[in-house]
N, C-alpha and C positions, 0 to 999 in steps of 0.2 A: 639429437645433435647437441643440445645444451648439456645433457648429462655427460656425454663424452668429453666435451670441451672443459666442463667444470672439473672433471676428474684430472685431466692433464694439467689444469691450472692449480691443482692442489686442494680442491674442496674436500671437506671432511665427510659430507653425506649429501644425499639428494632427497628432496621432498617430492612425492608424487601427489600433486594437488589438482583439483578440478579447475581452479583459477588459472593455473599455468597453461592447462590445455585449452581453456577458452581463449586466452591471449594468443596462443599459437594458431588458433582458428580464425583470428581476426576480431575476436570479441573483446570483452573487458572483464577485469577482475570481479566487479559487482555481480556478474552472472553467476558467481559461485554460490550465492545465497538464494538464487531464484529456482523455483521448482521446474526448470526446463529440461532437466535430465535426472535420472536416478543417479545421484552423485556417487554413491559407493560402487555401483556397477560400472559407471563411467570411468572412475579412477582405475578400477581393476582392469578394464579393457586395455587402456594404453600403458598402465604401469607394468602389467605382466608381459605385454608383447613388445614394448618399445624401450622401457627404461631398465627393467631388470636384466635383459640380455645385453644391454649396452654399457654397463658399468660394473666395476667391482666394488664401488662404494656402497655403504649401507643405504638402503632406500626405505624411507618412512612413508607409510600409507596414510594419506589424509582422509580420515573417516568422519562422515556426517552422522551425528547422533540425533538430530531432530527429525529423522525419518521415523515415524511411529511404527513402521513395520520391521524395523531393524532388530534382529536378535543379536545382541552384542557378543555373547559367548560364542555363538556359532560363527559369526563373522570373523572374530579374532582367530578362531581355529583355521578358517580358510586363508586368512592373511599369512599365518605361519606356514601353512602347506604350500602357498605360492612362493615363499622365499623372501618375503619382506623382513627387514631387520628391526623395524620399529613402527610406531604409530604416533600420530599427532591428531589433535582435535580440530580438524579443519574440513569444511567451514565451521565456524564457531558462532554461538549466539552473541559473542562480543562484537561481531560485525553487523548486528541487526539493531535497528533503532529501539529505544527503550520500550515503547508501547507494544510493539510486536514481540520483543523479547519477553516481556512480562507475561504475555499470553502463552508462549512456549514454556516458560517456567511453571505456570499454573497447571499446565498439562503434563508435567513431568518430563519435558523434553528440553530442559534448559541446561545450565552449566553443571548442575549436579550429575547429569547423565554423562557429560563429557569427562568429569572426574572419574565416574564409574568406569568408563571406557579405559582410561589410562591406568587405573588401579588394576583392573583385570588383565590388561596387556602386560604390565610389569610382572604380575604373578606368573605369567606364561613365559617369561624370559625375554620379552620384547623391550627394546629401548623406547623411551617416551620423551616427547617434547610437548610441553603444554602452552598453547596460545593463551596469553593473558593481556589485559589492558590496565586493570586497576590493582591497587594494593591488596584489596580484599580477595580478588581472584588469584593473585600470586600466592597469598598466604594459604588459601584453601588448597591449591594445587600442590604446593610444597609440603604441606602437612599431610596430604594424601600420598606423598612419596614420589612425585614427579622429579626426575633427575635433572631436567633442564626446562627452562621456561623461555618462550619467545615473547618478548614485550612488543606488542604490535599496535601501531597507531596509524590507522587509515591507509590511504593508497599513495603510491608514488605519483608525482606530477607528470602530466603528459607533455612530452617535449613539443608535440605539434601544436598544443593550445597555448603554451606559455603560461598556464594558469598558476597562480600562487598556491602553494600547498596549504592544507587546512591547519597544519601544525608547523610552526617555525622551528628552525634548528635549535634555538635557545630554549624554546618551550619543550621540545622533544627531549633535550638533555635533562631538564629539570624533572620532567615526569618519569623518564627512564630511571633516573637516580632514585627517585622515591620508591618505585616499584621494586627495583633491584635490592635496595636496603631492606625492605620488608622480607623479601624472599630469602636473603642470606642471613637475616636475623633468626629465621626459623631453622635453616640448615645452611651452614657456611659452605658446604660442598656443592650447593646448587649452581648449575651452570646458567648464567644469565645471558641471553642472546637478544639482539634487537632485530625487528623485522618491519618492513613497510615504512610509512612516513615519508618525509621529504628527501631522504638520502638517495642520491643517484650517482655519487662519485666517491671513490675510495678515500680522498682526503677529508670529505665530510664525515665519513665513518670514523676515521682516525681521531678527529677532534672529539667526537662523541665518546669514543672509547676512553680517551685520556681523561675526559671530564667525569665520566660516570662509572668507569671500572667494569663495564660489560666485557664479555669474553669472546664475542663473535657476532656475526651478522647473517641473517637468513634473507637472502636476496630473491625477491620474486621478479617484479618488473625490472628491477635494477640489474638483474643478470640475464633476463631473456628478452623482454620487449625493448627496453631502452637501448642496449647495445645493438640490437638488430636494426632498429629504426635509424640510429646514428650511422651505422655501417652502410646501409642501403642508400641513405641520403648522400653520404660522402662519395661512395663508389659510383653511384649513378651520375652524380654531378660531375665527377671526374671524367667519365666516359662521354657524357653529353656536353662537350664543350662547344661554345658558340663557333659556328663556321665549319664544323666538321661534317662534311657531306650534307650541308644544309640544302642545296638544290634537290638532291634525291629525296631527302626527308620531306621537303615542301611538295614534291610531286606525289609522294606516297599519301600524304595527308589530303591533297586535293582529290585524288582518286577515291579516297574514303569519304569524301564530302565534309572534311574537317577544315575549318579555317585556320591558317597558320600566320604567325607574325615574325 
């Protein structure tokens, strides 16, 4: 449903990521880095049956490379056969804390393997978007040939909790500018996109774009979870107005053993 709506709204592409599916199941984005599913098989299951048949937009496959059993070459061949147009390194070690990331790096399952994935994907004619967070990661990805980078900072705030984001909009702008400058100093044609962070509204993104020069936004929670929550809250509240058939609702709750007020 999200893919169809995004296409009608003028989106340029769709990402098939395990995090999005977890959110649709009522979970949370951090589940994407936990070993509770075989991430690549998980994405293939819903990407092939639900997303590819539902949109004409290019669909990028979010590939997990810190699976020690993953045969990158064989997996890319399958992605092409299934009809995906591109690949992105998601979930990425950039979303893992430094201590655990260092262990993956030592085992050969770190960021270098994510670079290898995108290099091999590009050689097969697939489009590539590289998730990055730091200037050094952006430089490495662009030098390896990534045509677009997604500068990604943490998660969107949860509207139900009202929690402050871990990165403020001003800090987001400064850090985004620094990473984008490095990427485009290596290759001026690199497309710099922003993803995640505290942005939940279009006007917030517009301000960041004007300040940083980035060329687009990859919306995760901002395009699936947050709009759904807001819509359900508003529509349910509209239907459930005080006094509308309150006596019948009261009797129904009493028969179910639920106290009403």
